[in-house]
C-alpha distance (Angstrom), angle and dihedral (degrees) to the residues before:
residue distance angle dihedral
M1 . . .
L2 3.81 . .
C3 3.81 90.9 .
L4 3.81 91.4 48.4
I5 3.80 91.8 52.8
Q6 3.79 92.5 47.1
D7 3.81 93.0 46.4
A8 3.81 91.4 50.3
G9 3.80 89.7 52.0
K10 3.79 98.4 50.6
G11 3.79 112.1 130.6
K12 3.82 92.1 12.2
P13 3.81 129.7 102.8
Y14 3.81 91.3 -122.3
D15 3.77 135.3 27.8
C16 3.82 97.8 -167.2
I17 3.80 143.7 19.7
I18 3.80 121.7 -134.6
G19 3.79 131.2 -174.5
L20 3.80 115.9 -130.1
S21 3.80 123.0 -163.3
G22 3.80 101.6 155.8
G23 3.81 90.7 -108.6
V24 3.81 126.1 124.1
D25 3.81 99.8 -97.9
S26 3.80 99.0 45.0
S27 3.81 92.1 41.5
F28 3.79 91.8 52.0
V29 3.82 90.2 47.6
A30 3.81 88.5 56.1
R31 3.79 90.7 50.7
E32 3.81 92.3 45.8
V33 3.82 98.1 49.7
V34 3.80 90.9 49.8
R35 3.81 90.3 48.0
L36 3.82 88.4 52.7
G37 3.78 90.8 53.8
L38 3.79 97.8 -109.2
R39 3.82 124.6 143.7
P40 3.80 106.3 -131.3
L41 3.77 131.5 -174.2
A42 3.80 107.5 -146.9
V43 3.80 117.5 -143.8
H44 3.79 127.7 -165.7
L45 3.80 130.2 -170.6
D46 3.79 110.7 -148.3
N47 3.79 105.2 -157.7
G48 3.79 93.7 172.1
W49 3.80 96.3 -99.6
N50 3.81 103.2 89.9
S51 3.77 115.9 134.4
E52 3.81 117.9 -133.8
L53 3.80 87.9 -114.1
A54 3.81 92.1 56.4
V55 3.80 91.9 50.2
D56 3.80 90.8 48.5
N57 3.82 90.9 50.1
I58 3.81 91.1 51.4
H59 3.80 92.4 52.1
R60 3.80 92.5 46.6
I61 3.81 91.7 52.1
L62 3.80 93.8 46.7
D63 3.80 92.6 47.7
R64 3.80 95.6 46.7
L65 3.82 96.3 42.5
K66 3.83 96.9 36.9
I67 3.82 93.0 -132.3
D68 3.81 123.9 164.8
F69 3.78 112.1 -120.0
Q70 3.79 141.4 -159.5
T71 3.78 125.4 -172.5
H72 3.79 127.4 -165.3
V73 3.79 116.5 -156.2
V74 3.80 111.2 -156.8
D75 3.77 121.0 -135.9
W76 3.80 98.9 -97.3
D77 3.81 96.8 -147.5
E78 3.81 91.1 52.4
F79 3.79 94.0 45.0
R80 3.79 93.8 44.6
D81 3.82 89.8 52.5
L82 3.81 91.7 49.9
Q83 3.79 93.9 45.6
L84 3.79 91.5 49.0
S85 3.81 88.6 50.4
F86 3.81 91.1 59.7
I87 3.80 91.8 43.7
R88 3.81 91.0 52.6
A89 3.80 92.1 44.6
S90 3.83 87.8 65.1
V91 3.81 92.9 -137.0
P92 3.82 119.4 144.8
N93 3.81 101.2 -126.6
I94 3.79 100.8 66.1
E95 3.81 87.4 152.7
I96 3.82 90.2 77.4
A97 3.82 85.8 90.6
T98 3.81 90.2 64.2
D99 3.80 102.0 29.8
H100 3.80 94.9 51.3
A101 3.80 91.1 52.7
I102 3.81 91.2 48.9
N103 3.81 91.6 52.9
A104 3.79 91.5 47.3
L105 3.81 92.9 46.9
L106 3.81 94.3 50.4
A107 3.81 91.0 50.1
N108 3.81 92.6 46.7
V109 3.80 92.7 50.4
A110 3.81 91.2 47.1
R111 3.80 91.3 53.1
K112 3.80 94.9 45.5
N113 3.81 91.2 50.9
H114 3.82 94.5 40.5
V115 3.81 90.5 -121.9
K116 3.80 116.6 156.4
Y117 3.81 101.1 -161.6
I118 3.79 132.7 61.6
I119 3.80 110.7 -170.6
T120 3.79 112.1 -154.1
G121 3.79 135.8 -163.4
G122 3.79 94.5 -134.1
N123 3.78 112.2 123.7
I124 3.78 136.6 176.1
R125 3.79 93.3 -142.7
G126 3.78 92.5 59.6
E127 3.81 101.8 27.5
G128 3.80 106.4 23.8
I129 3.81 95.9 111.8
Y130 3.79 117.2 66.6
P131 3.83 130.6 137.5
K132 3.79 112.3 -124.5
S133 3.82 92.4 -135.5
W134 3.80 91.1 62.8
G135 3.77 95.9 67.1
W136 3.78 152.6 1.4
Y137 3.79 137.8 -130.5
N138 3.79 113.9 -69.3
L139 3.80 92.2 -150.6
D140 3.81 94.1 59.3
L141 3.81 99.3 112.9
K142 3.81 91.9 170.0
H143 3.80 89.4 59.7
L144 3.79 93.0 45.1
K145 3.81 92.2 51.8
A146 3.80 92.8 45.3
V147 3.81 93.2 53.1
H148 3.79 91.4 45.8
K149 3.80 92.7 47.8
Q150 3.80 91.8 53.0
F151 3.80 99.6 41.9
G152 3.81 106.1 18.9
T153 3.77 128.4 89.0
G154 3.81 103.5 -158.9
T155 3.80 140.7 41.2
L156 3.79 131.3 -94.5
K157 3.80 102.6 -124.3
T158 3.81 102.0 151.7
Y159 3.82 103.5 15.8
P160 3.86 108.7 120.3
T161 3.81 112.6 -112.6
I162 3.79 136.2 176.6
S163 3.80 122.9 -162.9
L164 3.80 126.3 -158.5
T165 3.79 87.3 -104.8
D166 3.80 90.3 53.8
F167 3.80 91.3 47.6
L168 3.80 93.4 50.5
A169 3.81 91.2 45.0
N170 3.78 90.3 52.0
R171 3.79 90.2 51.8
F172 3.79 102.0 41.7
L173 3.82 104.7 24.2
F174 3.80 101.6 33.2
G175 3.81 97.8 27.8
I176 3.80 96.0 -129.9
R177 3.79 113.0 165.6
Y178 3.79 133.7 -173.6
F179 3.77 122.3 -134.9
S180 3.81 124.7 -170.9
V181 3.79 99.6 -153.7
L182 3.81 94.3 -178.3
N183 3.81 89.4 65.2
Y184 3.80 89.4 63.8
I185 3.80 99.8 52.3
D186 3.79 133.8 58.2
Y187 3.78 92.3 -93.7
N188 3.79 113.3 -171.8
K189 3.80 109.9 175.0
I190 3.80 94.1 -155.1
E191 3.80 91.4 51.5
A192 3.82 90.4 42.4
Q193 3.79 90.8 59.4
R194 3.81 90.8 51.2
V195 3.82 91.5 49.9
L196 3.81 92.2 48.3
M197 3.80 91.9 49.5
D198 3.80 93.9 46.6
E199 3.80 98.3 42.5
L200 3.79 105.4 29.4
G201 3.79 106.1 22.9
W202 3.80 89.6 -115.3
R203 3.81 115.9 166.9
P204 3.84 126.2 -145.5
Y205 3.80 119.3 -119.2
G206 3.81 105.5 -167.2
G207 3.82 123.8 -108.6
K208 3.78 128.7 29.8
H209 3.84 109.9 -67.5
F210 3.82 90.5 -0.6
E211 3.82 87.5 134.3
S212 3.84 82.1 93.9
I213 3.81 118.5 70.0
W214 3.80 90.2 -148.9
T215 3.82 93.8 49.2
R216 3.79 90.4 48.5
F217 3.81 90.1 55.0
Y218 3.82 93.7 40.5
Q219 3.80 95.8 50.1
G220 3.79 97.0 33.5
Y221 3.80 99.3 44.5
I222 3.82 118.0 4.2
M223 3.81 97.3 47.3
P224 3.84 96.5 48.7
K225 3.81 95.8 39.7
K226 3.82 101.3 41.0
F227 3.80 103.5 25.9
G228 3.80 101.7 25.7
V229 3.80 88.3 -124.1
D230 3.78 124.7 137.2
K231 3.79 104.5 -169.6
R232 3.78 89.6 -163.2
L233 3.80 85.8 77.6
V234 3.80 91.8 69.9
H235 3.80 96.0 34.9
L236 3.79 92.5 51.7
S237 3.82 93.3 39.6
T238 3.79 91.0 58.4
L239 3.80 90.0 51.5
V240 3.81 90.9 50.2
V241 3.81 93.0 48.4
A242 3.82 89.9 47.7
G243 3.80 90.1 51.6
D244 3.81 92.9 -119.5
I245 3.81 94.0 123.1
S246 3.79 134.8 10.8
R247 3.80 125.3 -104.2
E248 3.80 88.4 -116.1
E249 3.81 91.3 55.1
A250 3.81 90.3 50.2
L251 3.80 93.0 49.6
A252 3.80 90.7 48.6
E253 3.82 90.2 53.1
L254 3.82 91.1 49.4
E255 3.81 89.2 55.7
R256 3.79 88.3 64.4
D257 3.79 121.6 84.1
P258 3.84 110.8 -101.3
Y259 3.80 87.7 -123.8
A260 3.80 95.8 43.9
D261 3.81 91.8 119.5
G262 3.80 97.0 36.1
D263 3.78 142.2 68.4
L264 3.81 104.3 -107.8
E265 3.79 97.2 179.7
G266 3.78 91.8 44.9
D267 3.81 92.6 50.0
K268 3.80 92.3 44.7
D269 3.79 92.4 51.7
Y270 3.81 91.3 46.9
V271 3.83 94.2 47.9
L272 3.81 94.5 48.4
R273 3.81 92.8 46.9
K274 3.81 92.7 47.5
L275 3.81 92.3 48.1
R276 3.83 90.2 42.8
L277 3.77 87.4 -128.1
S278 3.80 119.1 151.3
A279 3.78 119.6 -129.1
A280 3.82 89.3 -119.9
E281 3.82 94.1 54.2
F282 3.80 91.4 44.8
E283 3.79 91.9 52.8
N284 3.80 89.4 47.6
I285 3.81 90.1 52.7
M286 3.80 91.1 47.6
S287 3.81 90.7 52.8
T288 3.83 93.5 48.2
P289 3.83 110.7 103.0
P290 3.81 114.5 -103.7
R291 3.79 117.3 -103.0
P292 3.81 128.8 -153.8
H293 3.78 117.5 -116.8
T294 3.80 89.1 -116.6
D295 3.82 89.3 69.6
Y296 3.81 83.9 79.9
P297 3.83 130.2 51.8
T298 3.81 113.3 -75.4
N299 3.78 142.4 167.9
A300 3.78 90.3 -115.8
W301 3.82 88.9 139.7
F302 3.82 87.3 72.4
F303 3.77 101.7 34.7
E304 3.80 97.6 38.8
G305 3.80 104.8 16.0
A306 3.78 129.7 121.4
P307 3.83 114.8 -22.0
Q308 3.81 92.1 -105.1
L309 3.82 92.6 50.5
K310 3.79 91.6 43.9
S311 3.79 89.8 53.6
V312 3.80 90.9 51.7
A313 3.81 91.4 47.7
K314 3.80 91.5 51.8
R315 3.79 91.9 51.4
L316 3.80 92.2 48.2
L317 3.79 93.2 46.4
R318 3.80 94.6 46.4
G319 3.77 108.1 129.9
Y320 3.79 98.3 39.5
């Protein structure tokens, strides 16, 4: 695969695109592709929720690895309206608002730079366990638009989107492929953090994806309180299955409050002020019964259709 990526990048400034959030997985991908001798262009989606620690980690990685970088700052009013739409829809995967834009941005940058490979931080060892009822497919633009149409108040003029047609065109017309490099190395997340700290000056930020203030609040407070979901169950379970930590260590961590190392009231106040959401409306949303994503229009026919179609979809989406 390394030779294929390098061959496809001959005569071009870059031979692969990587996403960079400042988190463990994406930071280790950056370190790994440089170690392999690849020439990546790092891309970051700034959705307005970056913590100072995440931004500092990004700059440290770029400076130490000498990687070219592009950042896309979303229009805050548009993104806020979309994010509020998913919050008000009472569906569990509110992060579709961010994750869809990241996928669209990476594909757009790859096409503009004529790069054939997008190297992702997705990995089975760290993310292979996840209940279907806890989420929905980030690439489902039909679902995203339906939720926004019902609960939003504005229009999405600049927000990055990618339709199924776009995705298939990228794959079959432009030859863009996704490669999950962490699935092909002995990736131990605990060891990865140590390496990043020792080599790149990277600093830990707590829970999985807690480099984002919003994600910290969403996973640490909204998910447990509204949906009865503690995402640490799946994050820790994958580490146990991989042999990175013991079952006893995982159980001990689950005994701790998800916000044990954070400032819940401070984050809550910040999130509500930034979203311009009153405390009364937020409490009303939190008391509204959860709804499955399938209560709204979706492209389930593609993602969860006939077995043959589902198999094709899985192969095409491999790497996300």
